[in-house]
N, CA, C and O atoms as a MOPAC input file, in Angstrom:
PM7 MOZYME 1SCF
protein

 N    102.99600 1   105.25000 1   108.39900 1
 C    102.36300 1   104.52000 1   107.31700 1
 C    103.42700 1   103.73200 1   106.54800 1
 O    104.40600 1   104.30500 1   106.06900 1
 N    103.23200 1   102.44300 1   106.43700 1
 C    104.17400 1   101.59900 1   105.70700 1
 C    104.05500 1   101.88300 1   104.22200 1
 O    102.95500 1   102.01800 1   103.68600 1
 N    105.19900 1   101.97200 1   103.56800 1
 C    105.24000 1   102.15200 1   102.11300 1
 C    105.95000 1   100.97300 1   101.46700 1
 O    106.81100 1   100.33600 1   102.07200 1
 N    105.57100 1   100.70000 1   100.22800 1
 C    106.22500 1    99.65900 1    99.43700 1
 C    107.10200 1   100.33600 1    98.39600 1
 O    106.61700 1   101.12800 1    97.58900 1
 N    108.39000 1   100.02400 1    98.41400 1
 C    109.34500 1   100.64100 1    97.50000 1
 C    109.79400 1    99.59800 1    96.48600 1
 O    110.32400 1    98.54500 1    96.84300 1
 N    109.57100 1    99.91200 1    95.22400 1
 C    109.88800 1    98.98000 1    94.14500 1
 C    111.20800 1    99.33300 1    93.47000 1
 O    111.62400 1   100.49200 1    93.45600 1
 N    111.85700 1    98.31700 1    92.91400 1
 C    113.05600 1    98.53600 1    92.12200 1
 C    113.20200 1    97.38800 1    91.14200 1
 O    112.56600 1    96.34300 1    91.28100 1
 N    114.06000 1    97.60400 1    90.14000 1
 C    114.41900 1    96.51800 1    89.25000 1
 C    113.85200 1    96.57900 1    87.84800 1
 O    114.15100 1    95.69600 1    87.04400 1
 N    113.05700 1    97.56400 1    87.51800 1
 C    112.52000 1    97.63000 1    86.16800 1
 C    113.55000 1    98.15300 1    85.17600 1
 O    114.69700 1    98.41700 1    85.53800 1
 N    113.13100 1    98.30100 1    83.92700 1
 C    114.01400 1    98.83400 1    82.91000 1
 C    113.73900 1    98.26700 1    81.54200 1
 O    112.68900 1    97.68200 1    81.27700 1
 N    114.72200 1    98.46000 1    80.67600 1
 C    114.62600 1    97.99900 1    79.28900 1
 C    115.39500 1    96.69100 1    79.13900 1
 O    116.53300 1    96.57000 1    79.59300 1
 N    114.76100 1    95.72200 1    78.50000 1
 C    115.40700 1    94.43300 1    78.27600 1
 C    115.00600 1    93.92300 1    76.90500 1
 O    113.91100 1    94.21200 1    76.42300 1
 N    115.89100 1    93.16700 1    76.28100 1
 C    115.59600 1    92.59900 1    74.96800 1
 C    114.69600 1    91.37300 1    75.12000 1
 O    114.69500 1    90.72600 1    76.16700 1
 N    113.94300 1    91.06000 1    74.09000 1
 C    113.13300 1    89.83900 1    74.12400 1
 C    114.00800 1    88.63200 1    74.43500 1
 O    115.11300 1    88.48700 1    73.91200 1
 N    113.48000 1    87.76400 1    75.30700 1
 C    114.23000 1    86.60600 1    75.74900 1
 C    115.06700 1    86.84400 1    76.97900 1
 O    115.60600 1    85.89900 1    77.55500 1
 N    115.18600 1    88.09500 1    77.39500 1
 C    115.99200 1    88.43300 1    78.55800 1
 C    115.25100 1    88.24300 1    79.86400 1
 O    114.11100 1    87.78000 1    79.89600 1
 N    115.93600 1    88.61600 1    80.95200 1
 C    115.39300 1    88.44200 1    82.29800 1
 C    115.51700 1    89.72900 1    83.09900 1
 O    116.41300 1    90.54200 1    82.87300 1
 N    114.59800 1    89.88900 1    84.03600 1
 C    114.64400 1    90.96400 1    85.01400 1
 C    114.11000 1    90.42100 1    86.32600 1
 O    113.30400 1    89.49100 1    86.35100 1
 N    114.57200 1    91.01800 1    87.41600 1
 C    113.99400 1    90.71900 1    88.72000 1
 C    113.51000 1    92.01300 1    89.35800 1
 O    114.27100 1    92.96300 1    89.53900 1
 N    112.23700 1    92.02400 1    89.68800 1
 C    111.64900 1    93.15100 1    90.39500 1
 C    111.66200 1    92.87600 1    91.89000 1
 O    111.48400 1    91.74100 1    92.33200 1
 N    111.87600 1    93.94100 1    92.65900 1
 C    111.85300 1    93.83400 1    94.12100 1
 C    110.85600 1    94.83200 1    94.68300 1
 O    110.62000 1    95.89700 1    94.11300 1
 N    110.28700 1    94.46500 1    95.79800 1
 C    109.30600 1    95.32200 1    96.47100 1
 C    109.55000 1    95.17900 1    97.96300 1
 O    109.32200 1    94.11200 1    98.53400 1
 N    110.01300 1    96.24800 1    98.59500 1
 C    110.38500 1    96.19500 1   100.00500 1
 C    109.47900 1    97.08500 1   100.83900 1
 O    109.27100 1    98.25600 1   100.52300 1
 N    108.95000 1    96.51400 1   101.90100 1
 C    108.12200 1    97.28700 1   102.81300 1
 C    108.99900 1    98.09600 1   103.76700 1
 O    110.00600 1    97.60100 1   104.27400 1
 N    108.60400 1    99.34300 1   104.00400 1
 C    109.41100 1   100.22700 1   104.85300 1
 C    109.25800 1    99.90000 1   106.32700 1
 O    110.02100 1   100.40700 1   107.15000 1
 N    108.30000 1    99.07400 1   106.67500 1
 C    108.09200 1    98.66300 1   108.04800 1
 C    107.43200 1    97.30600 1   108.09400 1
 O    107.21600 1    96.66500 1   107.06500 1
 N    107.11700 1    96.87500 1   109.30100 1
 C    106.51500 1    95.56400 1   109.47600 1
 C    105.02500 1    95.59600 1   109.11200 1
 O    104.30600 1    96.53600 1   109.44800 1
 N    104.59600 1    94.56600 1   108.43100 1
 C    103.18100 1    94.39600 1   108.08700 1
 C    102.70700 1    93.08600 1   108.71500 1
 O    103.27500 1    92.02100 1   108.47000 1
 N    101.67200 1    93.18600 1   109.51600 1
 C    101.17700 1    91.98600 1   110.18700 1
 C     99.93800 1    91.45800 1   109.47100 1
 O     99.27300 1    92.16700 1   108.71600 1
 N     99.65800 1    90.19100 1   109.73600 1
 C     98.46300 1    89.53200 1   109.19700 1
 C     98.38200 1    89.62100 1   107.67000 1
 O     97.33100 1    89.92100 1   107.10300 1
 N     99.52100 1    89.35300 1   107.02100 1
 C     99.54400 1    89.36800 1   105.56100 1
 C     98.74800 1    88.17100 1   105.02700 1
 O     98.88500 1    87.05000 1   105.51600 1
 N     97.92900 1    88.43000 1   104.03300 1
 C     97.14500 1    87.37500 1   103.38600 1
 C     97.78000 1    86.99800 1   102.04500 1
 O     98.00600 1    85.82100 1   101.76200 1
 N     98.06000 1    88.00700 1   101.22900 1
 C     98.67800 1    87.75200 1    99.92800 1
 C     99.75200 1    88.79000 1    99.63200 1
 O     99.72000 1    89.91300 1   100.13400 1
 N    100.70700 1    88.37700 1    98.79700 1
 C    101.73100 1    89.28400 1    98.27100 1
 C    101.76800 1    89.02400 1    96.77300 1
 O    101.83000 1    87.87400 1    96.34000 1
 N    101.72900 1    90.08300 1    95.98900 1
 C    101.64700 1    89.80700 1    94.57000 1
 C    102.09700 1    90.93900 1    93.68300 1
 O    102.47500 1    92.02200 1    94.13000 1
 N    102.03800 1    90.63100 1    92.39600 1
 C    102.44400 1    91.57800 1    91.37100 1
 C    101.31900 1    91.72600 1    90.34600 1
 O    100.67200 1    90.75600 1    89.95200 1
 N    101.11600 1    92.96200 1    89.93600 1
 C    100.13000 1    93.30400 1    88.93100 1
 C    100.83300 1    94.10500 1    87.84900 1
 O    101.92400 1    94.63400 1    88.06400 1
 N    100.20800 1    94.19200 1    86.69500 1
 C    100.77000 1    95.03600 1    85.64500 1
 C     99.67400 1    95.74200 1    84.88600 1
 O     98.53600 1    95.28000 1    84.80800 1
 N    100.05200 1    96.87700 1    84.33000 1
 C     99.11900 1    97.66300 1    83.54000 1
 C     99.82600 1    98.13000 1    82.28400 1
 O    100.76800 1    98.92000 1    82.33800 1
 N     99.35800 1    97.63200 1    81.16100 1
 C     99.88700 1    98.03500 1    79.87100 1
 C     99.09300 1    99.24400 1    79.37000 1
 O     97.97100 1    99.47400 1    79.82000 1
 N     99.66100 1   100.01300 1    78.45000 1
 C     98.95500 1   101.19100 1    77.94100 1
 C     97.57900 1   100.83400 1    77.39500 1
 O     97.44300 1    99.91100 1    76.59200 1
 N     96.57600 1   101.55700 1    77.82800 1
 C     95.22700 1   101.33700 1    77.35300 1
 C     94.52000 1   100.14800 1    77.96000 1
 O     93.40300 1    99.81800 1    77.56200 1
 N     95.15000 1    99.50800 1    78.91100 1
 C     94.54800 1    98.33100 1    79.53400 1
 C     94.38300 1    98.54100 1    81.03700 1
 O     95.00700 1    99.41900 1    81.63300 1
 N     93.54400 1    97.72700 1    81.62100 1
 C     93.34800 1    97.78200 1    83.06300 1
 C     94.46100 1    97.02900 1    83.78900 1
 O     95.11000 1    96.14700 1    83.22700 1
 N     94.66000 1    97.39700 1    85.03800 1
 C     95.62900 1    96.69900 1    85.86700 1
 C     95.13200 1    95.28200 1    86.12400 1
 O     93.96100 1    95.06900 1    86.44000 1
 N     96.04200 1    94.31200 1    85.98300 1
 C     95.64900 1    92.92100 1    86.12200 1
 C     96.69700 1    92.15400 1    86.90800 1
 O     97.87700 1    92.50400 1    86.90600 1
 N     96.25400 1    91.11800 1    87.56900 1
 C     97.14500 1    90.28000 1    88.36200 1
 C     98.07600 1    89.47100 1    87.47100 1
 O     97.66500 1    88.93700 1    86.44000 1
 N     99.31800 1    89.39000 1    87.87900 1
 C    100.31900 1    88.61800 1    87.15400 1
 C    100.75000 1    87.40000 1    87.96500 1
 O    100.75900 1    86.27500 1    87.46600 1
 N    101.10300 1    87.64600 1    89.21700 1
 C    101.62300 1    86.57400 1    90.06200 1
 C    101.20600 1    86.85200 1    91.48900 1
 O    101.30200 1    87.98100 1    91.97100 1
 N    100.74500 1    85.81800 1    92.15500 1
 C    100.21000 1    85.97600 1    93.49800 1
 C    100.79100 1    84.90900 1    94.40700 1
 O    100.85400 1    83.73100 1    94.05600 1
 N    101.21400 1    85.34900 1    95.58300 1
 C    101.68100 1    84.43300 1    96.61800 1
 C    100.66900 1    84.47800 1    97.74600 1
 O    100.52800 1    85.48400 1    98.44200 1
 N     99.97000 1    83.37100 1    97.91100 1
 C     98.98400 1    83.26500 1    98.98500 1
 C     99.68100 1    82.59200 1   100.14200 1
 O    100.04500 1    81.41900 1   100.06300 1
 N     99.86500 1    83.33300 1   101.21600 1
 C    100.66800 1    82.81000 1   102.31200 1
 C    100.03500 1    81.56900 1   102.89800 1
 O     98.81300 1    81.48800 1   103.02300 1
 N    100.89800 1    80.55700 1   103.27600 1
 C    102.33800 1    80.70600 1   103.28400 1
 C    103.06500 1    80.43600 1   101.96900 1
 O    104.09300 1    81.06100 1   101.71000 1
 N    102.56200 1    79.51900 1   101.12400 1
 C    103.41400 1    79.13000 1    99.99000 1
 C    102.66700 1    78.87200 1    98.69300 1
 O    103.29100 1    78.43800 1    97.72400 1
 N    101.39400 1    79.10900 1    98.62400 1
 C    100.64000 1    78.84700 1    97.40100 1
 C    100.85500 1    79.97800 1    96.41000 1
 O    100.77200 1    81.15200 1    96.77200 1
 N    101.13100 1    79.62700 1    95.16100 1
 C    101.33000 1    80.62800 1    94.12800 1
 C    100.30300 1    80.46800 1    93.02000 1
 O     99.83900 1    79.36500 1    92.72800 1
 N     99.96100 1    81.59000 1    92.41500 1
 C     99.06800 1    81.61200 1    91.26500 1
 C     99.66300 1    82.54800 1    90.22300 1
 O    100.20900 1    83.60100 1    90.55200 1
 N     99.54800 1    82.14900 1    88.96500 1
 C    100.11600 1    82.94900 1    87.88600 1
 C     99.08700 1    83.14300 1    86.77100 1
 O     98.27000 1    82.26800 1    86.48300 1
 N     99.16000 1    84.30500 1    86.16800 1
 C     98.36700 1    84.55300 1    84.96700 1
 C     98.88200 1    83.61100 1    83.88200 1
 O    100.07800 1    83.32500 1    83.82000 1
 N     97.99800 1    83.14000 1    83.04500 1
 C     98.33600 1    82.06100 1    82.11500 1
 C     99.52400 1    82.40000 1    81.21500 1
 O    100.35000 1    81.53300 1    80.92700 1
 N     99.61400 1    83.64300 1    80.77600 1
 C    100.65700 1    83.98800 1    79.80800 1
 C    102.05600 1    84.04500 1    80.42700 1
 O    103.04800 1    84.07400 1    79.69800 1
 N    102.14700 1    84.06300 1    81.75200 1
 C    103.46600 1    84.13000 1    82.39400 1
 C    103.82600 1    82.83800 1    83.10500 1
 O    104.93900 1    82.68800 1    83.60800 1
 N    102.89200 1    81.91200 1    83.14600 1
 C    103.14300 1    80.62800 1    83.80500 1
 C    104.39300 1    79.97500 1    83.22200 1
 O    104.52500 1    79.85500 1    82.00400 1
 N    105.30300 1    79.55700 1    84.09000 1
 C    106.53400 1    78.92100 1    83.64800 1
 C    107.64900 1    79.89500 1    83.32900 1
 O    108.79900 1    79.48500 1    83.16700 1
 N    107.33100 1    81.18200 1    83.23500 1
 C    108.35500 1    82.19000 1    82.94300 1
 C    108.62100 1    83.10900 1    84.14300 1
 O    109.74800 1    83.55800 1    84.35000 1
 N    107.59000 1    83.37800 1    84.91700 1
 C    107.69300 1    84.29400 1    86.05900 1
 C    107.61200 1    83.50000 1    87.35600 1
 O    106.92800 1    82.47900 1    87.43200 1
 N    108.32300 1    83.98500 1    88.38100 1
 C    108.28700 1    83.35600 1    89.69500 1
 C    108.18600 1    84.43000 1    90.77300 1
 O    108.99600 1    85.35600 1    90.81900 1
 N    107.19600 1    84.29800 1    91.63000 1
 C    107.04000 1    85.20600 1    92.76400 1
 C    107.60800 1    84.51300 1    94.00200 1
 O    107.40100 1    83.31900 1    94.21800 1
 N    108.33000 1    85.29400 1    94.81000 1
 C    108.91000 1    84.74300 1    96.03200 1
 C    109.04500 1    85.85300 1    97.06500 1
 O    108.84400 1    87.02500 1    96.74700 1
 N    109.38000 1    85.49700 1    98.28500 1
 C    109.51800 1    86.50400 1    99.33100 1
 C    110.71400 1    86.18300 1   100.21700 1
 O    111.16100 1    85.04100 1   100.31600 1
 N    111.21100 1    87.23600 1   100.85600 1
 C    112.24900 1    87.12200 1   101.86800 1
 C    111.71700 1    87.81900 1   103.11300 1
 O    111.70500 1    89.04800 1   103.18700 1
 N    111.28500 1    87.04700 1   104.07000 1
 C    110.67500 1    87.62400 1   105.26800 1
 C    111.64300 1    88.52200 1   106.02700 1
 O    111.25800 1    89.56800 1   106.54900 1
 N    112.89600 1    88.10200 1   106.08100 1
 C    113.88100 1    88.86800 1   106.84600 1
 C    114.09300 1    90.26200 1   106.26600 1
 O    114.44800 1    91.19600 1   106.98500 1
 N    113.87100 1    90.39200 1   104.96600 1
 C    114.07800 1    91.68000 1   104.30000 1
 C    112.77600 1    92.39900 1   103.99800 1
 O    112.78200 1    93.44900 1   103.35500 1
 N    111.64700 1    91.84200 1   104.45900 1
 C    110.32700 1    92.44500 1   104.16300 1
 C    110.15700 1    92.69500 1   102.66700 1
 O    109.63800 1    93.73200 1   102.25500 1
 N    110.60100 1    91.73200 1   101.85900 1
 C    110.65900 1    91.94500 1   100.41900 1
 C    109.95900 1    90.81000 1    99.66100 1
 O    110.04600 1    89.63800 1   100.02800 1
 N    109.26500 1    91.20600 1    98.59500 1
 C    108.69200 1    90.24600 1    97.66100 1
 C    109.33400 1    90.49200 1    96.29700 1
 O    109.56900 1    91.63600 1    95.90700 1
 N    109.61000 1    89.42300 1    95.59100 1
 C    110.31200 1    89.48900 1    94.31900 1
 C    109.44100 1    88.95000 1    93.18500 1
 O    108.52100 1    88.16100 1    93.39900 1
 N    109.76100 1    89.39800 1    91.98600 1
 C    109.20200 1    88.80200 1    90.78700 1
 C    110.35600 1    88.57000 1    89.82400 1
 O    110.90800 1    89.51100 1    89.25300 1
 N    110.71100 1    87.30400 1    89.65300 1
 C    111.72800 1    86.92800 1    88.68600 1
 C    111.04300 1    86.69700 1    87.34600 1
 O    110.14500 1    85.86200 1    87.23700 1
 N    111.46100 1    87.42600 1    86.34700 1
 C    110.83900 1    87.34600 1    85.03100 1
 C    111.86800 1    86.86000 1    84.01700 1
 O    112.87500 1    87.52600 1    83.77900 1
 N    111.61600 1    85.71300 1    83.42800 1
 C    112.50100 1    85.13400 1    82.41500 1
 C    111.78500 1    85.04200 1    81.08200 1
 O    110.56000 1    85.14000 1    81.01200 1
 N    112.54600 1    84.85800 1    80.04700 1
 C    111.99600 1    84.70500 1    78.68300 1
 C    111.01300 1    85.82100 1    78.37800 1
 O    109.90900 1    85.58000 1    77.88900 1
 N    111.42000 1    87.01900 1    78.66700 1
 C    110.51700 1    88.15600 1    78.49400 1
 C    110.14100 1    88.36600 1    77.03600 1
 O    110.94200 1    88.15000 1    76.12700 1
 N    108.89600 1    88.79500 1    76.83900 1
 C    108.33800 1    89.02700 1    75.50900 1
 C    107.88700 1    90.48200 1    75.40000 1
 O    107.61900 1    91.12200 1    76.41700 1
 N    107.80200 1    91.00500 1    74.19100 1
 C    107.32800 1    92.39600 1    74.03700 1
 C    105.96600 1    92.63300 1    74.70600 1
 O    105.70500 1    93.72500 1    75.21200 1
 N    105.11600 1    91.62900 1    74.70800 1
 C    103.79500 1    91.80300 1    75.31300 1
 C    103.83800 1    91.85700 1    76.83900 1
 O    102.81400 1    92.10100 1    77.47700 1
 N    105.01200 1    91.63300 1    77.42700 1
 C    105.16800 1    91.81100 1    78.87100 1
 C    105.41900 1    93.27300 1    79.23800 1
 O    105.45700 1    93.61700 1    80.41900 1
 N    105.58600 1    94.12000 1    78.25000 1
 C    105.82000 1    95.53800 1    78.50300 1
 C    104.63400 1    96.14900 1    79.24300 1
 O    103.49300 1    96.06800 1    78.78700 1
 N    104.91900 1    96.75800 1    80.38700 1
 C    103.87000 1    97.33700 1    81.22500 1
 C    104.51400 1    98.01200 1    82.42800 1
 O    105.71400 1    97.88200 1    82.67100 1
 N    103.69200 1    98.73000 1    83.16900 1
 C    104.09100 1    99.18400 1    84.50000 1
 C    103.69100 1    98.08400 1    85.48800 1
 O    102.54100 1    97.64500 1    85.50900 1
 N    104.62600 1    97.65800 1    86.28000 1
 C    104.40000 1    96.57800 1    87.23600 1
 C    104.25900 1    97.15700 1    88.64500 1
 O    105.04300 1    98.00800 1    89.06600 1
 N    103.26200 1    96.68700 1    89.34800 1
 C    102.97300 1    97.14400 1    90.71100 1
 C    102.99500 1    95.95300 1    91.66400 1
 O    102.47900 1    94.88300 1    91.34200 1
 N    103.58500 1    96.14300 1    92.82300 1
 C    103.46800 1    95.12000 1    93.85500 1
 C    102.31200 1    95.49700 1    94.78000 1
 O    101.91900 1    96.65800 1    94.89200 1
 N    101.80300 1    94.48900 1    95.41800 1
 C    100.68700 1    94.68000 1    96.34700 1
 C    100.84400 1    93.69700 1    97.49000 1
 O    101.11700 1    92.51600 1    97.27900 1
 N    100.66900 1    94.19900 1    98.70300 1
 C    100.62100 1    93.35100 1    99.88600 1
 C     99.26900 1    93.58300 1   100.53900 1
 O     98.92100 1    94.69900 1   100.92400 1
 N     98.52900 1    92.51200 1   100.65100 1
 C     97.19800 1    92.61200 1   101.24300 1
 C     97.20100 1    91.93500 1   102.60200 1
 O     97.48400 1    90.74300 1   102.72500 1
 N     96.88100 1    92.72000 1   103.61000 1
 C     96.74500 1    92.19600 1   104.96300 1
 C     95.26500 1    92.15000 1   105.31100 1
 O     94.41900 1    92.61200 1   104.54600 1
 N     94.97000 1    91.59100 1   106.46300 1
 C     93.56600 1    91.44200 1   106.86100 1
 C     92.87800 1    92.80400 1   106.89400 1
 O     91.74700 1    92.94400 1   106.42900 1
 N     93.56200 1    93.80300 1   107.44300 1
 C     92.92100 1    95.10200 1   107.64000 1
 C     93.45400 1    96.20300 1   106.73800 1
 O     92.91700 1    97.31000 1   106.73600 1
 N     94.50800 1    95.91800 1   105.96700 1
 C     95.12400 1    96.96800 1   105.16800 1
 C     95.50600 1    96.43100 1   103.79400 1
 O     95.65800 1    95.22700 1   103.59300 1
 N     95.65400 1    97.35600 1   102.86600 1
 C     96.02000 1    97.01600 1   101.49000 1
 C     97.10700 1    97.99200 1   101.06500 1
 O     96.90500 1    99.20600 1   101.10900 1
 N     98.26000 1    97.47000 1   100.65200 1
 C     99.37900 1    98.31900 1   100.30000 1
 C     99.76400 1    98.10900 1    98.83600 1
 O     99.77300 1    96.98500 1    98.33300 1
 N    100.08200 1    99.22200 1    98.16800 1
 C    100.51800 1    99.17700 1    96.76900 1
 C    101.87300 1    99.85700 1    96.63200 1
 O    102.15000 1   100.86000 1    97.28900 1
 N    102.71300 1    99.29500 1    95.76800 1
 C    103.92000 1    99.97900 1    95.37500 1
 C    103.60700 1   101.06700 1    94.36900 1
 O    102.47900 1   101.17600 1    93.88700 1
 N    104.60800 1   101.87100 1    94.05500 1
 C    104.38100 1   103.02600 1    93.18400 1
 C    104.56800 1   102.70800 1    91.71500 1
 O    104.39400 1   103.58200 1    90.86600 1
 N    104.92000 1   101.47700 1    91.40500 1
 C    105.01800 1   101.05300 1    90.01700 1
 C    106.41500 1   101.20400 1    89.45000 1
 O    107.14900 1   102.13200 1    89.79100 1
 N    106.76400 1   100.27200 1    88.57900 1
 C    108.04300 1   100.33600 1    87.88100 1
 C    107.83200 1    99.87500 1    86.45100 1
 O    107.14400 1    98.88400 1    86.20300 1
 N    108.42500 1   100.59700 1    85.51100 1
 C    108.21200 1   100.31400 1    84.09500 1
 C    109.15800 1    99.21900 1    83.62100 1
 O    110.36700 1    99.26800 1    83.85100 1
 N    108.57700 1    98.23700 1    82.95900 1
 C    109.34000 1    97.19200 1    82.28500 1
 C    109.05800 1    97.30000 1    80.79700 1
 O    107.90700 1    97.22700 1    80.36600 1
 N    110.11500 1    97.47500 1    80.01900 1
 C    109.98800 1    97.57800 1    78.57000 1
 C    110.78700 1    96.46700 1    77.92900 1
 O    111.99100 1    96.33900 1    78.15000 1
 N    110.10000 1    95.66200 1    77.13000 1
 C    110.75500 1    94.55500 1    76.42600 1
 C    110.77800 1    94.90500 1    74.94900 1
 O    109.74300 1    94.92100 1    74.28400 1
 N    111.96900 1    95.18500 1    74.44700 1
 C    112.08800 1    95.64800 1    73.07600 1
 C    113.50300 1    95.42300 1    72.57400 1
 O    114.47200 1    95.48000 1    73.33200 1
 N    113.59600 1    95.16600 1    71.28200 1
 C    114.91000 1    95.02800 1    70.66500 1
 C    115.37000 1    96.35700 1    70.06700 1
 O    116.46100 1    96.43500 1    69.50200 1

């Protein structure tokens, strides 16, 4: 069973940057989308950034222009570059890879934006 392993979360000051990584432990075929979701305390999990293969991207309005989703096929990895972070970006971030027949989720990584 392929697993998604996340890294890169942590504590950052407002205005700072973080890059999240999500690496698949094996090959995933027939990928449709690769993306990032977040869940803040008391809120539902929601889409943040989506990469619709091969190159179409979609972003939640509040992160447009600040966050960038990208992938490295050779490393089986999807990234989320987060710039100009705000306190309201604080949440647990999850990666997701959706294939035609399977749906994979990372285990989540906490991002805290605070001074």
